[in-house]
C-alpha positions in Angstrom: -14.8 -15.5 15.4 -16.1 -12.2 14.9 -13.3 -9.5 13.0 -13.6 -6.0 13.2 -11.4 -4.3 10.9 -10.8 -0.7 11.2 -9.5 1.1 7.9 -9.3 4.1 5.9 -11.1 3.6 2.4 -9.8 0.1 1.8 -12.8 -2.0 1.7 -14.8 -1.4 -1.5 -16.4 -3.1 -4.7 -14.2 -0.9 -6.7 -10.5 -1.9 -5.7 -10.1 -5.5 -5.7 -6.5 -5.9 -4.8 -6.8 -2.9 -1.7 -4.9 -5.2 1.3 -8.0 -4.9 3.8 -11.0 -6.1 1.3 -8.6 -9.3 0.1 -7.9 -10.1 3.9 -11.7 -9.5 4.9 -12.9 -11.2 1.8 -10.5 -14.2 2.5 -11.9 -14.3 6.3 -15.6 -14.2 5.1 -14.9 -17.5 3.2 -13.2 -19.1 5.7 -16.1 -18.6 8.0 -15.6 -15.7 10.1 -18.1 -12.5 10.6 -16.1 -9.7 9.5 -17.1 -6.3 10.1 -15.7 -3.1 8.7 -15.6 0.5 9.8 -13.9 2.7 7.3 -13.7 6.4 5.7 -16.7 8.1 4.1 -16.6 10.4 1.1 -19.3 12.0 -0.3 -16.8 12.7 -3.3 -15.9 9.6 -4.2 -17.6 6.6 -6.3 -15.8 4.3 -4.0 -16.2 5.4 -0.9 -20.2 7.5 -1.2 -21.9 4.5 0.4 -22.5 4.9 4.0 -23.4 1.1 4.7 -23.7 -2.0 2.5 -22.4 -5.6 2.3 -19.4 -5.9 -0.1 -19.2 -10.0 -0.6 -20.3 -10.8 3.1 -18.1 -8.0 4.6 -20.6 -5.9 6.6 -19.4 -2.0 5.9 -20.3 0.9 7.8 -18.6 4.2 6.7 -17.9 7.4 8.6 -16.7 11.0 7.6 -13.8 11.4 9.7 -13.4 14.7 11.6 -9.8 14.6 12.7 -8.5 11.9 15.5 -11.7 12.2 17.8 -14.8 11.7 15.1 -17.8 11.4 17.4 -20.1 8.9 15.0 -17.1 6.6 14.7 -17.4 6.3 18.5 -20.9 5.8 18.6 -20.8 3.0 15.9 -18.0 1.1 18.0 -20.7 1.3 21.0 -23.7 0.6 19.0 -22.2 -2.4 17.1 -21.6 -5.9 18.4 -18.5 -6.5 20.2 -16.3 -8.3 18.2 -13.8 -10.9 19.4 -10.6 -9.0 18.0 -10.4 -5.9 16.8 -7.8 -5.6 13.5 -6.5 -1.8 12.7 -4.7 -1.2 9.3 -2.5 1.7 8.8 -0.4 3.9 10.7 -2.3 7.2 9.7 -5.6 6.1 10.1 -7.4 8.7 12.1 -10.1 5.9 13.4 -6.9 4.1 14.9 -6.8 5.9 17.9 -10.2 5.6 19.1 -10.4 1.8 18.2 -7.7 1.1 20.0 -9.1 3.0 23.1 -12.1 0.9 22.8 -10.6 -2.2 22.6 -8.3 -1.7 25.5 -11.3 -0.6 27.3 -13.5 -3.2 26.8 -10.9 -5.7 27.1 -11.0 -6.6 23.4 -7.5 -7.8 21.9 -6.6 -5.8 18.6 -3.9 -6.1 16.2 -2.5 -3.2 14.1 -0.9 -3.7 10.4 0.8 -0.4 9.8 1.8 -0.9 6.4 4.7 0.9 6.0 6.0 3.3 9.1 8.2 5.9 7.0 4.8 7.3 5.7 4.5 8.7 9.1 5.6 12.2 9.1 7.0 12.2 12.7 9.4 9.4 11.5 10.3 10.7 8.5 12.2 14.0 7.7 11.0 14.0 3.9 7.9 11.3 3.3 8.3 11.8 -0.5 12.4 10.7 0.2 12.5 8.8 3.5 14.9 6.8 2.5 17.4 9.3 2.2 17.7 10.3 5.7 17.4 8.4 9.5 14.3 7.7 10.8 13.7 10.1 13.5 13.1 7.4 16.2 13.5 10.2 18.9 10.8 12.2 17.6 7.8 9.8 18.2 5.5 10.3 21.7 5.0 7.5 23.0 3.0 9.1 26.4 0.6 11.6 27.7 3.1 13.0 29.7 5.5 13.1 26.6 3.0 15.5 25.4 2.9 17.8 28.3 6.9 18.1 28.3 7.1 19.3 24.9 4.5 21.4 25.2 5.9 23.2 27.3 9.0 23.9 25.3 7.2 24.7 22.4 3.7 25.1 22.7 2.4 23.0 20.1 0.1 21.2 21.8 -2.0 19.9 18.2 1.2 18.6 16.9 2.1 16.6 20.2 -1.7 15.3 20.4 -1.8 13.9 17.1 2.0 12.7 17.5 0.6 10.8 20.2 -2.7 9.5 18.8 -0.8 8.2 16.1 1.4 6.3 17.9 -0.9 4.9 20.6 -2.2 2.1 18.5 0.9 0.5 17.6 2.7 0.9 21.3 -0.4 -0.8 22.8 -1.2 -3.6 20.7 -1.8 -7.2 21.3 0.2 -7.7 18.1 1.5 -5.9 15.2 2.0 -7.3 11.7 4.7 -6.0 9.7 4.4 -6.3 5.8 8.1 -6.5 5.1 11.1 -7.9 6.9 12.5 -4.2 6.7 9.6 -2.6 8.8 10.1 -5.2 11.2 13.7 -4.1 11.4 11.9 -0.5 12.1 9.5 -1.4 15.2 12.6 -3.5 16.2 14.4 -0.4 16.5 11.3 1.2 18.7 11.8 -1.9 20.9 8.1 -3.0 19.5 8.0 -7.0 18.6 6.2 -7.8 15.3 5.9 -10.6 13.1 6.2 -10.4 9.2 3.0 -11.2 6.9 3.3 -9.8 3.8 0.3 -8.5 1.4 -0.8 -10.4 -1.6 -3.1 -9.8 -4.4 -6.1 -11.1 -6.2 -4.4 -14.0 -8.5 -7.6 -15.6 -9.9 -9.0 -12.6 -11.0 -5.8 -11.3 -12.7 -5.3 -14.4 -14.6 -8.8 -14.7 -15.9 -8.5 -11.6 -17.9 -5.4 -12.8 -19.5 -5.3 -12.2 -23.2 -7.4 -9.1 -22.7 -6.2 -6.2 -23.8 -6.7 -2.5 -23.0 -9.4 -0.7 -25.7 -6.7 1.8 -26.4 -4.2 0.8 -28.9 -0.5 2.3 -28.6 2.6 2.7 -30.8 5.1 0.0 -29.1 6.9 -0.9 -27.1 4.4 0.2 -24.4 6.1 1.2 -21.0 3.9 1.1 -18.1 3.8 3.4 -14.9 0.8 2.3 -12.2 0.8 4.6 -9.1 -0.1 7.8 -7.9 1.7 10.8 -9.1 3.6 11.7 -6.0 7.4 12.3 -5.8 7.5 9.0 -3.6 6.4 6.8 -6.6 9.3 8.4 -8.9 6.9 9.2 -11.4 9.3 12.0 -12.5 12.7 9.4 -12.8 10.7 7.7 -15.8 9.5 11.0 -16.9 13.2 11.5 -17.0 14.3 8.2 -18.7 12.2 8.6 -21.6 14.5 10.1 -24.1 17.0 7.5 -23.4 14.8 5.0 -24.3 13.3 6.6 -27.4 16.4 7.1 -28.8 16.7 3.3 -30.0 12.9 2.4 -29.6 11.4 6.0 -31.0 8.2 4.8 -31.3 7.8 3.8 -27.3 4.9 4.8 -25.4 5.3 5.6 -22.0 1.6 5.5 -20.3 0.9 6.7 -17.0 -1.8 5.2 -14.9 -2.7 6.6 -11.7 -5.8 8.0 -9.6 -4.0 10.8 -8.2 -3.4 13.9 -10.4 -1.2 16.0 -7.5 2.0 16.3 -10.2 0.4 15.6 -13.2 1.5 19.0 -14.6 5.1 18.3 -13.3 5.1 14.8 -15.5 3.7 16.9 -18.5 6.2 19.5 -17.8 9.1 17.5 -17.8 7.7 15.6 -21.1 7.7 18.8 -23.0 11.2 19.8 -21.6 12.9 16.7 -23.1 10.9 16.6 -26.3 8.9 13.5 -25.5 5.7 14.9 -24.9 4.1 13.4 -27.9 5.0 9.3 -26.8 3.4 10.1 -23.2 -0.1 8.7 -22.4 -1.7 9.5 -19.3 -4.7 7.3 -18.2 -6.3 8.8 -14.8 -8.6 6.3 -12.5 -9.5 3.0 -14.3 -11.2 -0.2 -12.9 -9.8 -3.1 -11.8 -10.5 -4.8 -15.1 -9.0 -2.4 -17.3 -6.1 -2.3 -14.9 -5.0 -5.6 -15.7 -6.0 -5.1 -19.3 -3.3 -2.3 -19.4 -0.5 -4.7 -17.8 -1.7 -7.2 -20.4 -0.8 -4.7 -23.2 2.2 -3.4 -21.9 6.0 -4.6 -22.6 7.3 -3.8 -19.2 5.8 -2.6 -16.3 8.2 -0.4 -14.0 8.3 0.8 -10.5 10.7 3.7 -9.8 9.6 4.8 -6.5 11.6 6.2 -3.5 9.5 4.1 -1.0 6.9 1.5 -0.6 4.8 0.4 2.8 4.6 -2.7 0.6 4.4 -2.4 -3.2 1.3 -4.2 -4.9 2.0 -3.2 -8.6 5.0 -5.6 -8.9 2.9 -8.4 -7.7 -0.1 -7.4 -10.2 2.2 -7.3 -13.2 3.9 -10.7 -12.2 0.2 -12.1 -12.2 -0.4 -10.3 -15.7 2.7 -11.8 -17.1 4.4 -8.5 -17.6 8.1 -8.1 -16.6 9.4 -5.9 -13.8 11.9 -2.8 -13.5 11.6 -1.7 -9.9 13.5 0.8 -7.6 16.3 -1.4 -6.0 15.4 -0.5 -2.1 14.1 -2.0 1.2 10.8 -3.8 0.6 10.4 -3.9 -2.8 13.7 -6.1 -2.7 12.0 -9.1 -1.0 9.0 -8.6 -3.3 11.8 -8.4 -6.6 14.6 -10.1 -7.0 17.3 -9.2 -9.6 17.4 -11.1 -12.5 15.0 -13.8 -11.2 11.7 -12.3 -11.3 12.4 -8.9 -12.5 15.2 -6.1 -12.6 16.3 -3.9 -9.9 17.6 0.0 -10.7 19.0 2.2 -8.5 16.6 5.0 -7.1 16.7 8.4 -8.3 18.6 7.2 -11.7 17.0 7.6 -14.7 19.9 6.3 -16.6 19.7 3.4 -14.8 16.3 2.6 -15.7 16.4 3.4 -19.0 19.3 0.7 -19.1 17.1 -1.5 -17.8 14.2 -1.0 -20.1 16.4 -1.4 -23.1 17.8 -4.6 -21.9 14.4 -6.3 -21.3 13.5 -5.2 -25.1 16.2 -6.4 -26.6 16.8 -10.0 -24.8 13.9 -11.7 -25.4 15.3 -14.9 -23.2 15.5 -12.5 -20.5 12.1 -11.6 -20.7 10.6 -15.1 -21.0 13.0 -15.6 -17.7 11.1 -13.0 -15.7 7.9 -13.7 -17.0 7.9 -17.2 -15.6 9.8 -17.0 -12.4 7.3 -14.0 -11.5 4.3 -16.5 -12.1 6.4 -18.7 -9.9 7.0 -15.8 -7.0 3.1 -15.4 -6.5 3.5 -18.7 -4.7 5.3 -16.9 -1.9 2.1 -14.7 -1.8 -0.3 -17.2 -1.4 -3.7 -16.0 0.1 -4.8 -19.4 1.5 -1.4 -19.3 3.7 -1.3 -15.4 4.4 -4.9 -15.1 5.7 -3.9 -18.2 7.9 -1.4 -16.7 9.2 -3.5 -13.6 10.2 -6.0 -15.9 12.0 -3.1 -17.5 13.8 -2.2 -14.2 15.5 -6.0 -13.8 15.9 -6.0 -16.7 18.0 -2.5 -16.0 19.6 -3.8 -12.7 20.8 -7.6 -14.1 22.0 -5.7 -16.6 24.1 -3.3 -14.2 25.7 -4.6 -11.4 26.1 -4.5 -10.0 29.4 -7.3 -7.5 31.3 -5.5 -4.1 30.6 -6.9 -0.3 31.7 -7.1 2.6 28.3 
């Protein structure tokens, strides 16, 4: 089968656990031809090569220029016609053109949105999307609705973008949700979907077991891996620091993230609370060093306010690092309280501090969570989940009707 994957920046040599590259490599290993059209970014070490072959994946990168990019359209036209197109990410600026092309050429396509509440038209606040009900009525599904809304408020650019963003999932031959919570959201919009979760590169992580980060930290080490965005809850862990340090005065809080957007706010919280000397901020690290950081940590904390899926808990489990995470939809499908991790109420620094202290003080609980974390990985087996994606491709190939864009 020839599969075209259309995504943002997810197929690189640098980031091993991004969903697209794991799926693409697994498909290549199963004998499929995989071509990928992704974002080009001259300022990014991971995305600044126009064309390359990544472990058998034919990758072409194109600079996005809004929702209609001439170079991307030309790449679709010039490239070999695929059997199936797999579009990743709801906010992918190439998605509309890829879906339109697929329908025009009668190529069946599947969409994996990875987190519908990342959608600015569906969520009132993308940093706190679970605080309010989704704005289902706000989405635009037809060109007629663009005209109707523009006639009322004149915001044509906004309404066209709204339509372009939702066209792919509305017309897809199949939609793959990565959680049951996501599947429920699509069901509210009368869009049928199938749940296939994401996974991580367990063999890669396991092969580095025992290797620690080159820098030493005073213990215990509490690790945060993620972007410094309020949606990720970095501020929740920062505000939990004084309560942990009261009992473990030598603790190190290690924040690892490739997005510096709110680094100053993180440092300001620590300075205000008098915990700045216990704060260590590490910028972008290699995939190998990220695993070594998990290996070096006493606990991994994900105080997130929303996740499309949330890979850090699986990464931590594969590295044998106990997990604490927010008790929110999606995350609770991976982390089960007192079974393979601890769950704490979102936006509750005291609850996160208590969970950290509990793991630090209870060796039996720690061992229990680590062991069950290893067992959890069998629910996210690459061979099984790749086969389920393949089954979707086969089904839509067999059933795809002739349509007009």
